[in-house]
Backbone as numpy.savetxt, mean C-alpha at the origin, in Angstrom:
# Nx Ny Nz CAx CAy CAz Cx Cy Cz
-2.32 -14.76 19.52 -3.15 -13.56 19.52 -2.28 -12.30 19.52
-1.17 -12.34 20.34 -0.28 -11.18 20.39 0.35 -10.90 19.03
0.71 -11.98 18.32 1.31 -11.82 17.00 0.34 -11.16 16.03
-0.95 -11.51 16.16 -1.96 -10.91 15.29 -2.04 -9.41 15.53
-2.04 -9.02 16.81 -2.09 -7.59 17.14 -0.82 -6.88 16.67
0.32 -7.59 16.73 1.57 -7.01 16.26 1.50 -6.74 14.76
0.88 -7.67 14.03 0.70 -7.48 12.59 -0.21 -6.32 12.29
-1.30 -6.21 13.04 -2.25 -5.11 12.84 -1.60 -3.76 13.14
-0.81 -3.71 14.20 -0.13 -2.47 14.57 0.88 -2.08 13.49
1.60 -3.08 12.97 2.57 -2.81 11.92 1.92 -2.22 10.68
0.80 -2.79 10.27 0.09 -2.31 9.09 -0.49 -0.91 9.32
-0.89 -0.63 10.55 -1.39 0.71 10.87 -0.27 1.74 10.74
0.94 1.37 11.16 2.09 2.25 11.01 2.36 2.51 9.53
2.23 1.47 8.72 2.43 1.62 7.26 1.40 2.60 6.69
0.15 2.46 7.12 -0.91 3.35 6.65 -0.62 4.80 7.04
-0.09 5.00 8.25 0.26 6.35 8.70 1.38 6.93 7.84
2.39 6.10 7.57 3.53 6.55 6.75 3.06 6.93 5.35
2.27 6.04 4.72 1.80 6.32 3.36 0.84 7.51 3.33
-0.01 7.60 4.35 -0.96 8.71 4.39 -0.26 10.05 4.52
0.79 10.09 5.33 1.51 11.35 5.52 2.55 11.59 4.44
2.73 10.63 3.53 3.73 10.77 2.48 3.26 11.48 1.23
1.98 11.86 1.19 1.45 12.54 0.00 2.17 13.87 -0.24
2.53 14.54 0.84 3.23 15.83 0.71 4.58 15.63 0.02
5.32 14.61 0.45 6.63 14.32 -0.15 6.51 13.98 -1.63
5.47 13.22 -1.98 5.25 12.86 -3.39 4.96 14.10 -4.22
4.13 14.99 -3.68 3.78 16.20 -4.41 5.01 17.07 -4.66
5.89 17.13 -3.67 7.12 17.93 -3.83 8.06 17.27 -4.84
8.20 15.95 -4.77 9.11 15.22 -5.66 8.73 15.41 -7.12
7.42 15.36 -7.40 6.95 15.48 -8.78 7.25 16.87 -9.37
7.47 17.84 -8.49 7.80 19.19 -8.95 9.24 19.28 -9.46
10.09 18.34 -9.05 11.51 18.38 -9.40 11.95 17.23 -10.31
11.17 16.16 -10.29 11.51 14.99 -11.11 10.28 14.55 -11.91
10.51 13.84 -13.01 9.38 13.27 -13.74 8.82 12.11 -12.92
7.58 11.69 -13.17 7.02 10.54 -12.43 7.89 9.30 -12.54
8.48 9.07 -13.71 9.30 7.87 -13.92 10.60 7.97 -13.13
11.18 9.17 -13.07 12.40 9.37 -12.29 12.11 9.21 -10.79
10.97 9.72 -10.36 10.59 9.62 -8.96 10.47 8.17 -8.53
9.80 7.36 -9.36 9.65 5.93 -9.05 11.00 5.23 -9.02
11.82 5.50 -10.04 13.13 4.84 -10.12 13.98 5.18 -8.91
14.02 6.46 -8.53 14.87 6.91 -7.43 14.39 6.38 -6.08
13.08 6.35 -5.86 12.58 5.89 -4.56 12.86 4.40 -4.38
12.69 3.61 -5.45 12.96 2.17 -5.34 14.46 1.88 -5.30
15.23 2.67 -6.03 16.68 2.48 -6.03 17.26 2.77 -4.65
16.82 3.87 -4.04 17.28 4.21 -2.69 16.87 3.14 -1.69
15.62 2.67 -1.79 15.14 1.63 -0.88 15.96 0.35 -1.03
16.27 -0.02 -2.27 17.04 -1.24 -2.53 18.45 -1.13 -1.98
19.09 0.03 -2.19 20.46 0.24 -1.70 20.51 0.18 -0.17
19.57 0.84 0.48 19.54 0.84 1.95 19.31 -0.56 2.51
18.39 -1.31 1.90 18.13 -2.67 2.35 19.36 -3.56 2.17
20.06 -3.41 1.05 21.27 -4.20 0.79 22.37 -3.86 1.79
22.49 -2.59 2.16 23.51 -2.17 3.12 23.18 -2.67 4.53
21.92 -2.54 4.91 21.51 -2.91 6.27 21.51 -4.43 6.46
21.02 -5.15 5.44 20.89 -6.61 5.56 21.85 -7.32 4.60
23.08 -6.83 4.54 24.08 -7.36 3.61 24.29 -8.86 3.78
24.32 -9.32 5.02 24.60 -10.73 5.30 23.50 -11.67 4.79
22.30 -11.12 4.61 21.19 -11.95 4.16 21.18 -12.17 2.64
21.92 -11.33 1.91 21.89 -11.41 0.45 22.40 -12.76 -0.05
23.50 -13.23 0.52 24.10 -14.50 0.08 23.20 -15.70 0.35
22.29 -15.54 1.30 21.43 -16.66 1.69 20.09 -16.69 0.95
19.88 -15.75 0.04 18.60 -15.69 -0.68 18.44 -16.90 -1.59
17.32 -17.58 -1.45 17.05 -18.79 -2.23 16.50 -18.43 -3.61
16.53 -19.41 -4.48 16.02 -19.23 -5.83 14.53 -18.88 -5.80
13.78 -19.54 -4.90 12.34 -19.29 -4.79 12.07 -17.86 -4.35
12.96 -17.32 -3.49 12.79 -15.94 -3.01 13.02 -14.95 -4.14
14.04 -15.22 -4.98 14.29 -14.36 -6.13 13.09 -14.35 -7.07
12.50 -15.53 -7.27 11.36 -15.62 -8.18 10.13 -14.90 -7.60
9.81 -15.21 -6.34 8.63 -14.61 -5.71 8.80 -13.12 -5.47
9.99 -12.73 -5.01 10.26 -11.31 -4.81 10.24 -10.54 -6.12
10.70 -11.21 -7.20 10.66 -10.59 -8.52 9.24 -10.32 -8.98
8.36 -11.28 -8.72 6.94 -11.11 -9.09 6.33 -9.95 -8.31
6.62 -9.88 -7.00 6.09 -8.80 -6.17 6.65 -7.45 -6.60
7.94 -7.43 -6.95 8.57 -6.19 -7.39 7.95 -5.67 -8.67
7.66 -6.59 -9.60 7.01 -6.19 -10.85 5.62 -5.65 -10.60
4.89 -6.32 -9.70 3.52 -5.90 -9.39 3.49 -4.53 -8.73
4.40 -4.31 -7.77 4.37 -3.04 -7.04 4.84 -1.89 -7.94
5.80 -2.15 -8.83 6.23 -1.08 -9.74 5.09 -0.71 -10.69
4.43 -1.70 -11.25 3.32 -1.43 -12.17 2.18 -0.71 -11.46
1.94 -1.07 -10.19 0.89 -0.40 -9.42 1.19 1.09 -9.29
2.42 1.42 -8.88 2.81 2.83 -8.74 2.85 3.53 -10.09
3.28 2.81 -11.14 3.36 3.41 -12.47 1.98 3.81 -12.97
1.01 2.89 -12.91 -0.34 3.19 -13.38 -0.99 4.27 -12.51
-0.68 4.27 -11.22 -1.22 5.30 -10.33 -0.67 6.68 -10.70
0.65 6.74 -10.95 1.30 8.02 -11.25 0.86 8.57 -12.61
0.85 7.69 -13.63 0.43 8.13 -14.96 -1.05 8.48 -14.97
-1.84 7.70 -14.25 -3.27 7.96 -14.17 -3.56 9.31 -13.55
-2.70 9.72 -12.60 -2.89 11.00 -11.92 -2.76 12.18 -12.87
-2.04 11.96 -13.98 -1.85 13.04 -14.96 -3.13 13.32 -15.75
-4.08 12.37 -15.71 -5.29 12.51 -16.53 -6.58 12.54 -15.70
-6.44 12.47 -14.39 -7.63 12.54 -13.54 -7.31 13.40 -12.32
-8.28 13.61 -11.46 -8.06 14.45 -10.28 -7.40 13.65 -9.16
-6.65 14.30 -8.28 -6.01 13.60 -7.15 -7.03 12.86 -6.28
-8.22 13.46 -6.09 -9.23 12.83 -5.23 -9.74 11.54 -5.85
-10.01 11.55 -7.15 -10.47 10.33 -7.81 -9.35 9.29 -7.87
-8.12 9.75 -8.05 -6.97 8.86 -8.08 -6.83 8.12 -6.75
-6.97 8.86 -5.64 -6.86 8.26 -4.31 -8.00 7.28 -4.06
-9.21 7.67 -4.46 -10.36 6.81 -4.23 -10.28 5.52 -5.05
-9.97 5.64 -6.34 -9.93 4.47 -7.22 -8.78 3.53 -6.85
-7.67 4.07 -6.36 -6.57 3.23 -5.87 -7.05 2.38 -4.71
-7.90 2.97 -3.86 -8.40 2.27 -2.68 -9.41 1.18 -3.01
-9.82 1.09 -4.26 -10.73 0.01 -4.67 -10.08 -1.35 -4.43
-8.75 -1.38 -4.26 -8.07 -2.66 -4.00 -8.61 -3.35 -2.75
-9.24 -2.58 -1.84 -9.78 -3.18 -0.62 -10.91 -4.15 -0.95
-11.58 -3.96 -2.07 -12.64 -4.87 -2.52 -12.07 -5.96 -3.43
-11.02 -5.62 -4.18 -10.43 -6.57 -5.13 -9.66 -7.68 -4.43
-9.02 -7.38 -3.29 -8.19 -8.35 -2.58 -8.94 -9.65 -2.25
-10.11 -9.60 -1.59 -10.81 -10.86 -1.31 -11.24 -11.61 -2.57
-11.52 -10.88 -3.64 -11.90 -11.52 -4.90 -10.71 -12.29 -5.47
-9.52 -11.68 -5.47 -8.32 -12.35 -5.96 -7.98 -13.56 -5.08
-8.16 -13.40 -3.77 -7.90 -14.52 -2.85 -8.77 -15.71 -3.16
-10.02 -15.44 -3.53 -10.95 -16.52 -3.88 -10.58 -17.14 -5.23
-10.27 -16.30 -6.22 -9.97 -16.79 -7.56 -8.66 -17.57 -7.62
-7.63 -17.08 -6.92 -6.31 -17.71 -6.98 -6.14 -18.87 -6.00
-6.66 -18.69 -4.78 -6.38 -19.65 -3.72 -7.63 -20.23 -3.07
-8.79 -19.97 -3.68 -10.06 -20.49 -3.16 -10.31 -20.09 -1.71
-9.81 -18.91 -1.34 -10.04 -18.41 0.02 -11.48 -17.91 0.15
-12.18 -18.41 1.13 -13.57 -18.01 1.32 -13.62 -16.66 2.02
-14.58 -15.84 1.61 -14.78 -14.57 2.31 -16.23 -14.49 2.76
-16.41 -14.03 3.99 -17.74 -13.98 4.61 -18.46 -12.69 4.25
-19.74 -12.67 4.61 -20.56 -11.48 4.38 -20.00 -10.29 5.12
-19.48 -10.53 6.34 -18.94 -9.41 7.13 -17.69 -8.83 6.48
-16.89 -9.67 5.80 -15.71 -9.17 5.09 -16.13 -8.26 3.93
-17.15 -8.71 3.19 -17.64 -7.92 2.06 -18.22 -6.60 2.56
-19.03 -6.67 3.62 -19.65 -5.47 4.18 -18.58 -4.51 4.71
-17.56 -5.07 5.38 -16.49 -4.24 5.91 -15.72 -3.53 4.81
-15.44 -4.26 3.72 -14.71 -3.69 2.59 -15.51 -2.59 1.92
-16.79 -2.85 1.71 -17.66 -1.86 1.05 -17.80 -0.60 1.91
-17.98 -0.78 3.23 -18.09 0.37 4.12 -16.82 1.21 4.09
-15.67 0.54 4.12 -14.40 1.26 4.07 -14.25 2.02 2.76
-14.69 1.39 1.67 -14.59 2.04 0.36 -15.47 3.28 0.30
-16.68 3.18 0.86 -17.56 4.35 0.92 -16.93 5.45 1.78
-16.28 5.04 2.87 -15.62 6.01 3.73 -14.51 6.75 3.01
-13.72 6.00 2.23 -12.65 6.61 1.45 -13.25 7.57 0.42
-14.39 7.20 -0.14 -15.07 8.07 -1.08 -15.46 9.39 -0.45
-15.98 9.32 0.79 -16.35 10.55 1.50 -15.13 11.42 1.79
-14.00 10.76 2.09 -12.78 11.51 2.41 -12.14 12.16 1.19
-12.18 11.44 0.06 -11.38 11.89 -1.09 -12.18 12.47 -2.26
-13.43 12.07 -2.44 -14.19 12.54 -3.59 -14.92 13.84 -3.29
-14.79 14.78 -4.19 -15.50 16.06 -4.05 -16.17 16.37 -5.40
-17.22 15.64 -5.68 -17.89 15.79 -6.97 -17.44 14.69 -7.92
-18.26 14.42 -8.92 -17.94 13.36 -9.89 -18.29 13.85 -11.29
-17.32 13.77 -12.21 -17.55 14.32 -13.54 -17.34 13.28 -14.64
-17.76 12.05 -14.35 -17.65 11.00 -15.36 -16.34 10.24 -15.28
-16.20 9.25 -16.17 -15.02 8.38 -16.19 -14.14 8.75 -17.37
-12.82 8.86 -17.13 -11.89 9.16 -18.21 -10.76 8.14 -18.24
-9.80 8.35 -19.14 -8.69 7.41 -19.28 -7.85 7.28 -18.03
-7.67 8.41 -17.32 -6.91 8.38 -16.08 -7.55 7.51 -15.02
-8.90 7.50 -15.00 -9.62 6.66 -14.04 -9.39 5.18 -14.33
-9.38 4.83 -15.62 -9.16 3.43 -16.00 -7.75 2.99 -15.61
-6.76 3.86 -15.86 -5.38 3.54 -15.48 -5.26 3.36 -13.97
-5.96 4.18 -13.21 -5.91 4.09 -11.75 -6.56 2.80 -11.26
-7.61 2.37 -11.92 -8.24 1.09 -11.56 -7.29 -0.08 -11.81
-6.52 0.01 -12.91 -5.51 -1.02 -13.18 -4.47 -1.02 -12.06
-4.13 0.18 -11.60 -3.20 0.31 -10.47 -3.75 -0.40 -9.24
-5.05 -0.26 -8.97 -5.68 -0.89 -7.81 -5.59 -2.41 -7.90
-5.71 -2.94 -9.12 -5.61 -4.39 -9.32 -4.21 -4.87 -8.97
-3.19 -4.13 -9.39 -1.81 -4.53 -9.11 -1.49 -4.41 -7.62
-2.03 -3.39 -6.95 -1.83 -3.27 -5.50 -2.50 -4.45 -4.78
-3.70 -4.80 -5.24 -4.41 -5.94 -4.65 -3.63 -7.23 -4.89
-3.05 -7.36 -6.08 -2.26 -8.54 -6.42 -1.03 -8.65 -5.52
-0.38 -7.51 -5.28 0.81 -7.50 -4.43 0.46 -7.92 -3.00
-0.66 -7.44 -2.48 -1.09 -7.80 -1.13 -1.44 -9.28 -1.04
-2.20 -9.77 -2.03 -2.63 -11.17 -2.04 -1.45 -12.13 -2.15
-0.53 -11.85 -3.06 0.62 -12.72 -3.26 1.58 -12.67 -2.08
1.73 -11.49 -1.47 2.61 -11.38 -0.30 2.13 -12.30 0.81
0.81 -12.35 1.02 0.27 -13.22 2.06 0.58 -14.69 1.81
0.62 -15.08 0.54 0.93 -16.47 0.20 2.43 -16.74 0.27
3.22 -15.84 -0.28 4.67 -16.05 -0.35 5.34 -16.01 1.02
4.83 -15.18 1.92 5.49 -14.95 3.19 5.48 -16.18 4.09
4.61 -17.13 3.80 4.52 -18.35 4.62 5.80 -19.16 4.57
6.50 -19.12 3.42 7.69 -19.94 3.25 8.95 -19.13 2.95
8.88 -17.82 3.13 10.03 -16.98 2.80 10.40 -16.07 3.96
11.65 -15.65 3.98 12.12 -14.68 4.96 11.60 -13.30 4.56
10.90 -12.59 5.46 10.30 -11.29 5.10 11.31 -10.26 4.61
12.48 -10.21 5.24 13.50 -9.23 4.85 14.02 -9.54 3.46
14.34 -10.81 3.20 14.85 -11.20 1.89 13.81 -10.96 0.80
12.55 -11.25 1.11 11.48 -11.06 0.14 11.32 -9.57 -0.19
11.38 -8.73 0.83 11.28 -7.28 0.61 12.47 -6.77 -0.18
13.66 -7.26 0.15 14.88 -6.83 -0.53 14.81 -7.13 -2.03
14.44 -8.36 -2.37 14.33 -8.75 -3.78 13.24 -7.93 -4.48
12.16 -7.69 -3.77 11.06 -6.90 -4.32 11.52 -5.50 -4.69
12.26 -4.86 -3.79 12.74 -3.50 -4.04 13.80 -3.47 -5.14
14.70 -4.45 -5.15 15.73 -4.52 -6.19 15.08 -4.67 -7.57
14.08 -5.53 -7.65 13.37 -5.74 -8.92 12.70 -4.46 -9.40
11.98 -3.79 -8.49 11.29 -2.54 -8.85 12.30 -1.47 -9.27
13.46 -1.43 -8.59 14.49 -0.45 -8.91 15.07 -0.70 -10.30
15.34 -1.96 -10.63 15.88 -2.31 -11.95 14.89 -1.95 -13.05
13.62 -2.27 -12.83 12.59 -1.93 -13.82 12.50 -0.41 -13.98
12.49 0.30 -12.84 12.38 1.76 -12.87 13.55 2.40 -13.59
14.76 1.92 -13.31 15.95 2.46 -13.97 15.91 2.18 -15.47
15.45 0.99 -15.84 15.34 0.62 -17.25 14.36 1.51 -18.00
13.22 1.81 -17.36 12.21 2.66 -17.98 12.77 4.07 -18.19
13.49 4.60 -17.19 14.09 5.93 -17.32 15.11 5.95 -18.46
15.92 4.90 -18.55 16.95 4.83 -19.59 16.30 4.80 -20.98
15.25 3.99 -21.13 14.56 3.88 -22.42 13.92 5.21 -22.81
13.38 5.91 -21.83 12.73 7.20 -22.09 13.74 8.35 -22.22
15.00 8.07 -21.94 16.03 9.11 -22.03 16.01 10.09 -20.89
15.39 9.72 -19.77 15.30 10.61 -18.61 16.45 10.30 -17.65
17.65 10.68 -18.05 18.84 10.35 -17.27 19.45 11.57 -16.57
18.86 12.74 -16.76 19.32 13.94 -16.07 18.44 14.19 -14.85
19.07 14.38 -13.69 18.30 14.51 -12.46 18.49 15.87 -11.80
17.51 16.26 -11.03 17.53 17.57 -10.37 18.55 17.59 -9.23
19.10 18.78 -8.97 20.04 18.95 -7.86 19.39 19.75 -6.73
18.08 19.91 -6.81 17.34 20.68 -5.81 17.39 19.98 -4.45
17.70 20.73 -3.41 17.75 20.17 -2.05 16.35 19.71 -1.63
15.35 20.53 -1.92 13.96 20.19 -1.57 13.54 18.91 -2.27
13.86 18.79 -3.56 13.50 17.59 -4.32 14.22 16.36 -3.80
15.51 16.51 -3.47 16.30 15.38 -2.98 15.84 14.93 -1.60
15.45 15.88 -0.75 14.94 15.50 0.57 13.63 14.73 0.46
12.77 15.14 -0.47 11.50 14.43 -0.67 11.75 13.02 -1.20
12.74 12.88 -2.09 13.08 11.55 -2.61 13.64 10.67 -1.50
14.45 11.28 -0.63 15.01 10.52 0.49 13.89 9.99 1.39
12.90 10.85 1.68 11.78 10.41 2.51 11.00 9.28 1.82
10.73 9.47 0.53 9.98 8.46 -0.21 10.73 7.14 -0.26
12.05 7.21 -0.48 12.83 5.98 -0.60 13.08 5.29 0.72
13.51 6.06 1.73 13.89 5.48 3.01 12.70 5.13 3.90
11.70 6.01 3.93 10.56 5.81 4.85 9.35 5.19 4.14
8.85 5.88 3.10 7.61 5.42 2.45 7.80 4.12 1.66
9.04 3.82 1.28 9.26 2.60 0.48 9.99 1.54 1.28
11.25 1.78 1.64 12.02 0.75 2.34 11.37 0.34 3.66
11.18 1.31 4.54 10.64 1.00 5.87 9.20 0.50 5.79
8.37 1.18 5.01 6.95 0.82 4.95 6.74 -0.58 4.36
7.41 -0.89 3.26 7.22 -2.20 2.65 7.83 -3.32 3.50
8.91 -3.01 4.21 9.50 -4.01 5.10 8.53 -4.34 6.24
7.95 -3.29 6.83 6.97 -3.50 7.91 5.74 -4.23 7.37
5.28 -3.85 6.17 4.12 -4.50 5.57 4.35 -5.99 5.37
5.50 -6.34 4.82 5.80 -7.74 4.53 5.88 -8.56 5.82
6.56 -8.03 6.83 6.67 -8.73 8.12 5.29 -8.86 8.76
4.50 -7.80 8.72 3.19 -7.79 9.37 2.21 -8.76 8.71
2.32 -8.91 7.38 1.39 -9.80 6.68 1.58 -11.27 7.04
2.66 -11.58 7.73 2.88 -12.94 8.20 1.86 -13.31 9.27
1.26 -12.27 9.89 0.33 -12.50 11.00 -1.09 -12.03 10.70
-1.37 -11.65 9.45 -2.72 -11.19 9.10 -3.17 -11.82 7.79
-4.46 -11.72 7.51 -4.99 -12.20 6.23 -4.86 -11.08 5.20
-4.99 -11.44 3.92 -4.88 -10.44 2.86 -6.02 -9.42 2.93
-7.23 -9.89 3.25 -8.38 -8.97 3.36 -8.20 -8.00 4.51
-7.72 -8.52 5.65 -7.46 -7.68 6.81 -6.38 -6.64 6.48
-5.36 -7.08 5.75 -4.29 -6.17 5.35 -4.84 -5.01 4.53
-5.65 -5.34 3.52 -6.22 -4.31 2.64 -7.09 -3.33 3.43
-7.86 -3.85 4.39 -8.73 -2.99 5.19 -7.93 -2.02 6.05
-6.91 -2.55 6.73 -6.10 -1.68 7.59 -5.35 -0.64 6.76
-4.80 -1.06 5.62 -4.07 -0.12 4.77 -4.99 0.93 4.16
-6.30 0.63 4.12 -7.25 1.62 3.57 -7.34 2.84 4.46
-6.89 2.73 5.72 -6.90 3.90 6.62 -5.85 4.92 6.19
-5.06 4.59 5.17 -4.12 5.55 4.59 -4.84 6.84 4.21
-6.08 6.69 3.69 -6.86 7.87 3.29 -7.17 8.74 4.51
-7.48 8.11 5.63 -7.78 8.85 6.85 -6.54 9.59 7.36
-5.41 8.89 7.40 -4.18 9.51 7.89 -3.68 10.59 6.93
-3.96 10.42 5.64 -3.63 11.45 4.67 -4.43 12.71 4.94
-5.72 12.49 5.26 -6.58 13.62 5.60 -6.09 14.32 6.87
-5.69 13.53 7.88 -5.19 14.10 9.12 -3.91 14.91 8.90
-3.05 14.40 8.00 -1.82 15.12 7.68 -2.14 16.46 7.03
-3.16 16.47 6.18 -3.57 17.72 5.52 -4.11 18.72 6.54
-4.84 18.20 7.52 -5.40 19.06 8.56 -4.29 19.64 9.44
-3.32 18.79 9.83 -2.26 19.22 10.75 -1.21 20.07 10.05
-0.73 19.59 8.88 0.37 20.26 8.20 -0.11 21.42 7.33
-1.17 21.15 6.54 -1.64 22.16 5.59 -2.79 23.00 6.13
-3.17 22.74 7.41 -4.23 23.51 8.08 -5.57 23.43 7.33
-5.83 22.28 6.71 -7.10 22.09 6.01 -8.23 21.94 7.04
-9.35 22.64 6.87 -10.44 22.56 7.85 -11.13 21.20 7.84
-11.54 20.73 9.00 -12.27 19.46 9.12 -13.74 19.70 8.77
-14.28 18.85 7.90 -15.67 19.00 7.47 -16.50 17.79 7.94
-17.82 17.95 7.86 -18.73 16.86 8.20 -18.47 15.66 7.28
-18.20 15.92 6.01 -17.92 14.86 5.05 -16.70 14.05 5.48
-15.66 14.72 5.96 -14.46 14.03 6.44 -14.79 13.13 7.63
-15.59 13.66 8.55 -15.93 12.90 9.76 -16.75 11.66 9.42
-17.69 11.81 8.48 -18.49 10.65 8.04 -17.58 9.60 7.41
-16.64 10.06 6.56 -15.72 9.15 5.90 -14.88 8.36 6.90
-14.35 9.05 7.91 -13.53 8.40 8.93 -14.35 7.36 9.70
-15.59 7.71 10.05 -16.46 6.79 10.79 -16.74 5.54 9.96
-17.01 5.70 8.66 -17.30 4.56 7.80 -16.09 3.64 7.65
-14.90 4.23 7.49 -13.69 3.42 7.35 -13.47 2.55 8.58
-13.51 3.16 9.74 -13.24 2.40 10.96 -14.40 1.46 11.32
-15.61 1.78 10.88 -16.73 0.86 11.07 -16.51 -0.40 10.25
-16.00 -0.23 9.03 -15.71 -1.37 8.17 -14.69 -2.29 8.79
-13.64 -1.71 9.38 -12.60 -2.51 10.02 -13.15 -3.21 11.26
-13.97 -2.52 12.04 -14.54 -3.11 13.26 -15.45 -4.29 12.93
-16.22 -4.18 11.85 -17.12 -5.26 11.46 -16.33 -6.54 11.20
-15.17 -6.40 10.56 -14.35 -7.57 10.24 -13.61 -8.08 11.47
-13.16 -7.17 12.33 -12.29 -7.55 13.44 -13.03 -7.96 14.71
-14.09 -7.25 15.06 -14.73 -7.47 16.36 -15.48 -8.79 16.43
-16.24 -9.11 15.38 -17.05 -10.33 15.42 -16.20 -11.59 15.59
-15.11 -11.78 14.83 -14.28 -12.96 15.04 -13.73 -13.03 16.46
-13.38 -11.88 17.05 -12.84 -11.85 18.41 -13.89 -12.33 19.41
-15.15 -11.90 19.20 -16.24 -12.31 20.09 -16.47 -13.81 20.00
-16.45 -14.33 18.75 -16.65 -15.77 18.54 -15.55 -16.57 19.22
-14.30 -16.13 19.09 -13.18 -16.83 19.71 -13.28 -16.81 21.23
-13.70 -15.68 21.79 -13.83 -15.57 23.23 -14.92 -16.49 23.76
-16.04 -16.55 23.04 -17.14 -17.42 23.46 -16.73 -18.89 23.39
-15.99 -19.23 22.33 -15.56 -20.62 22.17 -14.61 -21.01 23.30
-13.73 -20.07 23.71 -12.80 -20.35 24.80 -13.54 -20.51 26.11
-14.59 -19.66 26.32 -15.37 -19.75 27.56 -16.12 -21.08 27.63
-16.66 -21.54 26.48 -17.40 -22.80 26.46 -16.49 -23.98 26.71
-15.26 -23.90 26.20 -14.31 -25.01 26.39 -13.84 -25.12 27.83
-13.90 -23.98 28.56 -13.47 -23.99 29.95 -14.56 -24.47 30.90
-15.80 -24.47 30.43 -16.93 -24.88 31.30 -16.98 -26.38 31.46
């Protein structure tokens, strides 16, 4: 039980990091192209992981290289479609449609691994999605190409979460994260080279934002996510990470002095209601079963 709570706490920390990282991303895009930003954040994360866990590199198994490579490809494509999609749609719709992965995760789990999902899981996911909608959407003006690209991004994020839950059962979390970041960095560098984007900014502000994205939002966050998923289900992971929208809103309120609205409050209540529906009922059932066994 303690390990489960440790996993939940870890994923909550990841959601806080990602939610508060929107400011760094916005600054980075002002100094680098989207493709350069992705390449640099993954490259920095890969270098730091290799330096910190140097002794683990020699022990990486063939299966870890293969599985980590798949995760690295999925996570790079997720960020790529999200970033490119943002160029053709609004930030609010981009954030909301990315969060659709909270509904896609249980579907992929069922299709790939025949994982059953209950009515409460579906209800929890839908409530959280509505909550994210309240937090991020401010009007709706139809569907465009950017929205479609962002939905593809949501599929890849869902795929990364689902596969991580399966792979982590037989792999070392640190090694899996390391290979994942190295793969994403190689892909990112290759894309920049092909596009001819080899000149980089020397701006201090831009470099500091890249450092935050690489060291905190990528290396640290994905390492914590991978370790935490060892103790949680893929659906639970997606639900907890959906609070990224809430923490992003809180960061805007604290840092950017954005006023709190009724719509924000409703969104936050719906998100956490969705998580409670999934989490509280199983806990009650387990407690009752333990009480009955003791009688």
